[in-house]
TITIFI-819113 format. One record per residue (C-alpha): residue number from 1; x, y, z; residue in three letters. Coordinates in steps of 0.2 Angstrom, whole numbers. Example, Ala and Ser with C-alpha at 12.3 -4.5 7.8 and 13.67 -1.06 7.14 Angstrom:
% residues 2
<rec 1 <62 -22 39> "ALA">;
<rec 2 <68 -5 36> "SER">;
//
This chain:
% residues 375
<rec 1 <0 0 0> "MET">;
<rec 2 <14 12 5> "ARG">;
<rec 3 <22 8 -12> "ARG">;
<rec 4 <6 13 -21> "ILE">;
<rec 5 <5 29 -12> "LEU">;
<rec 6 <23 34 -16> "VAL">;
<rec 7 <20 29 -35> "LEU">;
<rec 8 <4 40 -35> "SER">;
<rec 9 <13 55 -27> "PHE">;
<rec 10 <27 53 -40> "VAL">;
<rec 11 <15 52 -54> "PHE">;
<rec 12 <5 68 -49> "VAL">;
<rec 13 <21 78 -46> "ALA">;
<rec 14 <28 72 -63> "PHE">;
<rec 15 <11 78 -71> "TYR">;
<rec 16 <12 95 -64> "PHE">;
<rec 17 <30 97 -69> "LEU">;
<rec 18 <26 92 -87> "TYR">;
<rec 19 <11 104 -88> "ARG">;
<rec 20 <22 119 -83> "GLN">;
<rec 21 <34 115 -97> "GLN">;
<rec 22 <20 115 -110> "LEU">;
<rec 23 <19 130 -122> "PRO">;
<rec 24 <4 141 -118> "GLU">;
<rec 25 <-12 133 -124> "THR">;
<rec 26 <-24 142 -135> "SER">;
<rec 27 <-43 140 -139> "GLU">;
<rec 28 <-54 146 -153> "ARG">;
<rec 29 <-66 160 -150> "ASP">;
<rec 30 <-83 162 -158> "ALA">;
<rec 31 <-75 171 -173> "SER">;
<rec 32 <-63 156 -176> "GLY">;
<rec 33 <-47 165 -171> "SER">;
<rec 34 <-34 158 -159> "ALA">;
<rec 35 <-34 166 -142> "ILE">;
<rec 36 <-21 161 -130> "SER">;
<rec 37 <-28 157 -112> "SER">;
<rec 38 <-18 171 -105> "THR">;
<rec 39 <-25 183 -118> "GLU">;
<rec 40 <-42 177 -115> "ARG">;
<rec 41 <-40 178 -96> "ALA">;
<rec 42 <-36 197 -99> "GLN">;
<rec 43 <-53 200 -106> "PHE">;
<rec 44 <-65 186 -101> "VAL">;
<rec 45 <-73 190 -84> "GLY">;
<rec 46 <-69 208 -86> "VAL">;
<rec 47 <-84 218 -89> "SER">;
<rec 48 <-90 236 -91> "GLY">;
<rec 49 <-77 250 -89> "ASP">;
<rec 50 <-64 237 -85> "GLY">;
<rec 51 <-65 229 -102> "PHE">;
<rec 52 <-66 246 -111> "ASP">;
<rec 53 <-50 252 -102> "THR">;
<rec 54 <-41 236 -107> "GLU">;
<rec 55 <-46 237 -125> "PHE">;
<rec 56 <-42 256 -125> "SER">;
<rec 57 <-24 252 -118> "ASN">;
<rec 58 <-22 238 -131> "LEU">;
<rec 59 <-26 248 -146> "VAL">;
<rec 60 <-16 263 -140> "SER">;
<rec 61 <1 254 -137> "GLU">;
<rec 62 <12 258 -151> "GLY">;
<rec 63 <-2 263 -163> "ALA">;
<rec 64 <10 274 -173> "LEU">;
<rec 65 <4 282 -190> "PRO">;
<rec 66 <11 272 -205> "VAL">;
<rec 67 <22 285 -211> "GLU">;
<rec 68 <30 288 -193> "GLU">;
<rec 69 <33 269 -191> "ASN">;
<rec 70 <40 267 -208> "GLY">;
<rec 71 <53 281 -204> "ALA">;
<rec 72 <57 273 -188> "ALA">;
<rec 73 <60 256 -196> "GLN">;
<rec 74 <71 263 -209> "ARG">;
<rec 75 <81 272 -196> "ALA">;
<rec 76 <83 256 -187> "GLN">;
<rec 77 <87 246 -202> "GLY">;
<rec 78 <75 232 -196> "SER">;
<rec 79 <59 225 -202> "SER">;
<rec 80 <55 217 -185> "SER">;
<rec 81 <41 229 -182> "ASN">;
<rec 82 <31 221 -196> "ILE">;
<rec 83 <30 205 -186> "PHE">;
<rec 84 <26 214 -170> "GLU">;
<rec 85 <12 223 -177> "HIS">;
<rec 86 <5 208 -185> "LYS">;
<rec 87 <4 200 -168> "THR">;
<rec 88 <-4 216 -161> "LYS">;
<rec 89 <-17 216 -175> "ALA">;
<rec 90 <-22 198 -170> "GLN">;
<rec 91 <-23 203 -152> "LYS">;
<rec 92 <-34 218 -155> "ILE">;
<rec 93 <-45 207 -167> "PHE">;
<rec 94 <-46 194 -153> "ASP">;
<rec 95 <-52 207 -141> "ALA">;
<rec 96 <-63 215 -153> "PHE">;
<rec 97 <-71 198 -157> "SER">;
<rec 98 <-76 197 -138> "ILE">;
<rec 99 <-83 214 -139> "ALA">;
<rec 100 <-93 209 -154> "ALA">;
<rec 101 <-101 195 -145> "ALA">;
<rec 102 <-105 206 -130> "ARG">;
<rec 103 <-111 220 -141> "GLY">;
<rec 104 <-99 233 -133> "ASN">;
<rec 105 <-102 249 -143> "GLU">;
<rec 106 <-88 258 -133> "LYS">;
<rec 107 <-75 248 -143> "THR">;
<rec 108 <-82 254 -159> "LEU">;
<rec 109 <-80 272 -153> "ALA">;
<rec 110 <-62 269 -148> "ARG">;
<rec 111 <-58 262 -165> "LEU">;
<rec 112 <-65 277 -173> "LYS">;
<rec 113 <-54 288 -162> "GLU">;
<rec 114 <-39 279 -168> "ILE">;
<rec 115 <-42 282 -186> "GLY">;
<rec 116 <-38 273 -202> "ALA">;
<rec 117 <-19 276 -203> "ASP">;
<rec 118 <-12 265 -189> "CYS">;
<rec 119 <1 252 -192> "GLU">;
<rec 120 <-10 237 -188> "TRP">;
<rec 121 <-26 244 -196> "CYS">;
<rec 122 <-24 235 -213> "GLY">;
<rec 123 <-22 218 -205> "GLU">;
<rec 124 <-35 221 -192> "PHE">;
<rec 125 <-48 227 -205> "TYR">;
<rec 126 <-44 213 -216> "SER">;
<rec 127 <-49 201 -202> "LYS">;
<rec 128 <-65 211 -199> "VAL">;
<rec 129 <-70 209 -217> "GLU">;
<rec 130 <-69 191 -216> "GLU">;
<rec 131 <-80 190 -201> "LYS">;
<rec 132 <-93 203 -206> "ALA">;
<rec 133 <-101 190 -218> "SER">;
<rec 134 <-97 174 -209> "SER">;
<rec 135 <-111 162 -209> "PRO">;
<rec 136 <-104 155 -192> "LYS">;
<rec 137 <-108 171 -183> "LEU">;
<rec 138 <-125 178 -176> "SER">;
<rec 139 <-133 192 -185> "ARG">;
<rec 140 <-129 204 -171> "ASP">;
<rec 141 <-110 199 -172> "GLU">;
<rec 142 <-110 202 -191> "LYS">;
<rec 143 <-119 218 -189> "GLY">;
<rec 144 <-106 223 -176> "PHE">;
<rec 145 <-91 219 -188> "PHE">;
<rec 146 <-100 229 -202> "ALA">;
<rec 147 <-101 244 -191> "LYS">;
<rec 148 <-83 243 -188> "ALA">;
<rec 149 <-79 243 -207> "LEU">;
<rec 150 <-92 257 -211> "ALA">;
<rec 151 <-85 269 -198> "GLN">;
<rec 152 <-67 265 -201> "SER">;
<rec 153 <-64 279 -213> "GLY">;
<rec 154 <-55 267 -225> "ARG">;
<rec 155 <-63 268 -243> "PRO">;
<rec 156 <-59 250 -246> "GLU">;
<rec 157 <-68 244 -230> "SER">;
<rec 158 <-83 254 -234> "VAL">;
<rec 159 <-83 247 -251> "SER">;
<rec 160 <-83 230 -244> "LYS">;
<rec 161 <-99 234 -234> "VAL">;
<rec 162 <-108 240 -250> "ILE">;
<rec 163 <-103 224 -258> "GLU">;
<rec 164 <-109 214 -244> "MET">;
<rec 165 <-126 223 -244> "ALA">;
<rec 166 <-127 219 -263> "GLN">;
<rec 167 <-124 200 -261> "THR">;
<rec 168 <-132 197 -244> "ALA">;
<rec 169 <-147 186 -242> "ASP">;
<rec 170 <-163 198 -241> "PRO">;
<rec 171 <-165 195 -222> "GLN">;
<rec 172 <-147 200 -219> "ASP">;
<rec 173 <-147 216 -230> "THR">;
<rec 174 <-150 228 -216> "THR">;
<rec 175 <-135 222 -206> "LEU">;
<rec 176 <-124 231 -219> "TYR">;
<rec 177 <-136 245 -225> "THR">;
<rec 178 <-138 252 -208> "ARG">;
<rec 179 <-120 255 -204> "PRO">;
<rec 180 <-118 264 -221> "LEU">;
<rec 181 <-129 278 -216> "LYS">;
<rec 182 <-117 284 -204> "ASP">;
<rec 183 <-101 281 -214> "ALA">;
<rec 184 <-89 295 -214> "PRO">;
<rec 185 <-86 300 -232> "LEU">;
<rec 186 <-71 305 -242> "THR">;
<rec 187 <-71 312 -260> "PRO">;
<rec 188 <-65 295 -266> "GLU">;
<rec 189 <-79 286 -257> "LEU">;
<rec 190 <-92 299 -263> "ILE">;
<rec 191 <-87 295 -281> "GLU">;
<rec 192 <-89 277 -278> "GLU">;
<rec 193 <-106 279 -271> "ILE">;
<rec 194 <-111 290 -286> "ASP">;
<rec 195 <-106 275 -298> "GLN">;
<rec 196 <-115 263 -286> "THR">;
<rec 197 <-131 273 -287> "LEU">;
<rec 198 <-130 273 -306> "ASP">;
<rec 199 <-131 254 -305> "ASP">;
<rec 200 <-149 248 -310> "GLU">;
<rec 201 <-148 233 -298> "ASN">;
<rec 202 <-144 245 -284> "VAL">;
<rec 203 <-158 256 -288> "GLN">;
<rec 204 <-169 241 -286> "LYS">;
<rec 205 <-161 237 -269> "ASN">;
<rec 206 <-171 250 -259> "GLY">;
<rec 207 <-162 248 -242> "PRO">;
<rec 208 <-145 250 -250> "LEU">;
<rec 209 <-149 265 -261> "SER">;
<rec 210 <-158 273 -247> "GLU">;
<rec 211 <-143 270 -235> "ALA">;
<rec 212 <-131 278 -248> "LEU">;
<rec 213 <-142 293 -250> "VAL">;
<rec 214 <-143 295 -231> "SER">;
<rec 215 <-124 295 -230> "ALA">;
<rec 216 <-123 308 -243> "LEU">;
<rec 217 <-137 318 -235> "THR">;
<rec 218 <-128 318 -218> "ARG">;
<rec 219 <-112 323 -226> "ASP">;
<rec 220 <-117 340 -234> "GLY">;
<rec 221 <-102 343 -244> "SER">;
<rec 222 <-101 350 -262> "LEU">;
<rec 223 <-97 333 -269> "PHE">;
<rec 224 <-112 325 -260> "SER">;
<rec 225 <-124 339 -265> "ILE">;
<rec 226 <-118 337 -284> "GLN">;
<rec 227 <-120 318 -282> "THR">;
<rec 228 <-138 319 -275> "LEU">;
<rec 229 <-144 332 -287> "TYR">;
<rec 230 <-137 323 -303> "ASN">;
<rec 231 <-144 307 -297> "ASN">;
<rec 232 <-161 314 -295> "ALA">;
<rec 233 <-160 320 -313> "ILE">;
<rec 234 <-152 304 -320> "GLU">;
<rec 235 <-165 293 -312> "THR">;
<rec 236 <-179 306 -317> "GLU">;
<rec 237 <-184 307 -298> "ASN">;
<rec 238 <-190 325 -295> "PRO">;
<rec 239 <-194 319 -277> "ASP">;
<rec 240 <-176 315 -274> "GLY">;
<rec 241 <-180 304 -259> "TYR">;
<rec 242 <-188 319 -250> "TYR">;
<rec 243 <-204 309 -246> "ARG">;
<rec 244 <-194 297 -234> "ILE">;
<rec 245 <-184 311 -226> "GLY">;
<rec 246 <-168 310 -235> "ILE">;
<rec 247 <-160 317 -251> "GLY">;
<rec 248 <-155 334 -257> "LEU">;
<rec 249 <-171 343 -250> "GLY">;
<rec 250 <-166 337 -232> "GLU">;
<rec 251 <-148 340 -233> "LEU">;
<rec 252 <-139 354 -223> "THR">;
<rec 253 <-125 361 -234> "PRO">;
<rec 254 <-108 365 -226> "ASP">;
<rec 255 <-101 382 -226> "SER">;
<rec 256 <-92 380 -242> "ASP">;
<rec 257 <-96 394 -254> "PRO">;
<rec 258 <-95 383 -269> "ASN">;
<rec 259 <-108 372 -262> "ALA">;
<rec 260 <-120 386 -259> "LEU">;
<rec 261 <-117 393 -276> "ALA">;
<rec 262 <-121 376 -284> "PHE">;
<rec 263 <-137 375 -275> "LEU">;
<rec 264 <-142 393 -280> "ALA">;
<rec 265 <-138 390 -298> "ASP">;
<rec 266 <-149 374 -297> "ALA">;
<rec 267 <-163 383 -289> "ALA">;
<rec 268 <-163 397 -302> "ALA">;
<rec 269 <-166 384 -316> "LYS">;
<rec 270 <-184 384 -309> "GLY">;
<rec 271 <-187 366 -315> "ASP">;
<rec 272 <-195 352 -306> "GLU">;
<rec 273 <-179 348 -297> "TYR">;
<rec 274 <-176 366 -291> "SER">;
<rec 275 <-187 364 -275> "HIS">;
<rec 276 <-174 352 -269> "LEU">;
<rec 277 <-160 364 -270> "ALA">;
<rec 278 <-170 378 -263> "LEU">;
<rec 279 <-175 368 -248> "LYS">;
<rec 280 <-156 364 -245> "ALA">;
<rec 281 <-152 382 -246> "LEU">;
<rec 282 <-165 386 -233> "ILE">;
<rec 283 <-159 372 -222> "ASN">;
<rec 284 <-142 380 -221> "GLN">;
<rec 285 <-148 395 -210> "GLY">;
<rec 286 <-150 414 -213> "LYS">;
<rec 287 <-136 414 -226> "GLN">;
<rec 288 <-144 401 -236> "GLY">;
<rec 289 <-162 408 -233> "LEU">;
<rec 290 <-156 425 -240> "GLU">;
<rec 291 <-148 416 -256> "MET">;
<rec 292 <-165 406 -258> "ALA">;
<rec 293 <-176 421 -258> "LEU">;
<rec 294 <-163 431 -268> "ASP">;
<rec 295 <-165 418 -281> "VAL">;
<rec 296 <-184 420 -281> "LEU">;
<rec 297 <-183 439 -282> "GLU">;
<rec 298 <-172 438 -297> "ASN">;
<rec 299 <-179 424 -307> "THR">;
<rec 300 <-193 427 -320> "ASP">;
<rec 301 <-209 419 -312> "PRO">;
<rec 302 <-213 412 -329> "ALA">;
<rec 303 <-199 400 -328> "VAL">;
<rec 304 <-203 394 -310> "LEU">;
<rec 305 <-210 377 -308> "HIS">;
<rec 306 <-226 377 -297> "PRO">;
<rec 307 <-218 365 -285> "SER">;
<rec 308 <-203 377 -282> "VAL">;
<rec 309 <-209 381 -264> "LEU">;
<rec 310 <-218 366 -260> "ARG">;
<rec 311 <-216 362 -241> "ASN">;
<rec 312 <-202 375 -240> "ALA">;
<rec 313 <-211 384 -226> "VAL">;
<rec 314 <-207 370 -214> "SER">;
<rec 315 <-188 371 -218> "HIS">;
<rec 316 <-186 389 -211> "VAL">;
<rec 317 <-178 389 -193> "ASP">;
<rec 318 <-188 402 -184> "THR">;
<rec 319 <-179 398 -168> "THR">;
<rec 320 <-164 407 -177> "ASP">;
<rec 321 <-167 426 -172> "SER">;
<rec 322 <-158 432 -187> "ASP">;
<rec 323 <-168 421 -199> "ALA">;
<rec 324 <-184 426 -191> "LEU">;
<rec 325 <-179 445 -192> "ALA">;
<rec 326 <-175 442 -211> "TYR">;
<rec 327 <-192 434 -214> "ILE">;
<rec 328 <-201 448 -205> "GLN">;
<rec 329 <-192 460 -217> "GLN">;
<rec 330 <-197 450 -232> "LYS">;
<rec 331 <-216 452 -229> "ARG">;
<rec 332 <-215 468 -238> "SER">;
<rec 333 <-205 462 -253> "SER">;
<rec 334 <-210 469 -269> "SER">;
<rec 335 <-210 451 -276> "ASN">;
<rec 336 <-227 444 -272> "PRO">;
<rec 337 <-220 426 -271> "LEU">;
<rec 338 <-207 431 -258> "VAL">;
<rec 339 <-219 442 -248> "SER">;
<rec 340 <-232 428 -247> "GLU">;
<rec 341 <-219 415 -243> "PHE">;
<rec 342 <-213 426 -228> "ALA">;
<rec 343 <-231 428 -222> "LYS">;
<rec 344 <-234 410 -223> "GLU">;
<rec 345 <-219 406 -213> "VAL">;
<rec 346 <-225 417 -199> "ILE">;
<rec 347 <-242 410 -200> "LYS">;
<rec 348 <-237 392 -201> "GLU">;
<rec 349 <-225 394 -186> "HIS">;
<rec 350 <-238 403 -176> "LYS">;
<rec 351 <-227 418 -173> "ILE">;
<rec 352 <-238 432 -165> "ASP">;
<rec 353 <-236 447 -175> "LEU">;
<rec 354 <-250 460 -176> "PRO">;
<rec 355 <-260 459 -192> "GLY">;
<rec 356 <-248 447 -200> "GLN">;
<rec 357 <-261 436 -207> "ASN">;
<rec 358 <-275 448 -213> "ARG">;
<rec 359 <-269 450 -231> "ASP">;
<rec 360 <-265 432 -236> "ILE">;
<rec 361 <-276 427 -250> "ARG">;
<rec 362 <-280 409 -255> "TYR">;
<rec 363 <-283 407 -274> "THR">;
<rec 364 <-283 393 -287> "ASP">;
<rec 365 <-265 395 -289> "THR">;
<rec 366 <-261 394 -271> "PHE">;
<rec 367 <-250 379 -268> "GLU">;
<rec 368 <-243 374 -251> "GLU">;
<rec 369 <-247 391 -244> "GLY">;
<rec 370 <-238 401 -258> "ILE">;
<rec 371 <-247 413 -270> "VAL">;
<rec 372 <-239 411 -287> "LEU">;
<rec 373 <-240 426 -299> "PRO">;
<rec 374 <-254 425 -312> "GLN">;
<rec 375 <-247 422 -329> "GLN">;
//
């Protein structure tokens, strides 16, 4: 019996000694990537702010811009950093996979802060692309990876999300279209969106085309304005997505003088698309409102389409004291179209001004509260 106990003790001691000499074990997470037990222990069981802090520390360590890191490597005469950052990209991806399973939105925000030009970004986002359409993942996880791609600021990553939206099963399309609505746009990406919207198959894909139009609407740059305006004309769509709350008519242009000038020129054409440009000008605030009414005062009423001011009243921000003062001034404009528009703005917004409603006349040509001059 004593011999058996001694042998058992020796066996147990040998087993633990053997285990200590084994290389660190690894396991597969839900995304299929290998995560070492030590690395997993760093995150599993850590919740809330603790996880966010660990992830933030991980992405921050050594996250040098590509050009800086390249200069450092040339100075050192070494390419060892390539391998170091490959490992770093894998570690960040492993942690991000856990965040995806948890739906941890703060990790997405942290990635957005890092930007697209870090040393490990290329490898990291390549891995994210693989998982964003993986049939092995849940819908929530795929949507999470798609968000990371769409917000990355990398045109190639956003293009990948557009491609996924085109090829996804109908029930999965929205996983990729929703993130596109908030994608930060670059001129390069806007050009690609322009070409994508020209595709007849995309035009038939309502969720995708609407998501791309939403992204352009939110952007408000000259390139986005031109793309939305030209798309409305090319697709013969005078509504320009206005009925669903997006498109040129719902866009707020940035302060670029060229953007405002483009809209003023489009509005002055007086055709069935001019109402979109006019609304966009009004959305901009007092400066845009002045430009819009200046267009009306200096354009022959005979060339104006009847819809030119349709629903435009609701676009005037009367909480802006400067815009309101300007509207009050325009009640006495010599141009009947402008004066009636100003009066209707005050009436529609229930602004209490003595006698402001008494001279408004409704006629057969009155459309959306605007009296158009008789031909």
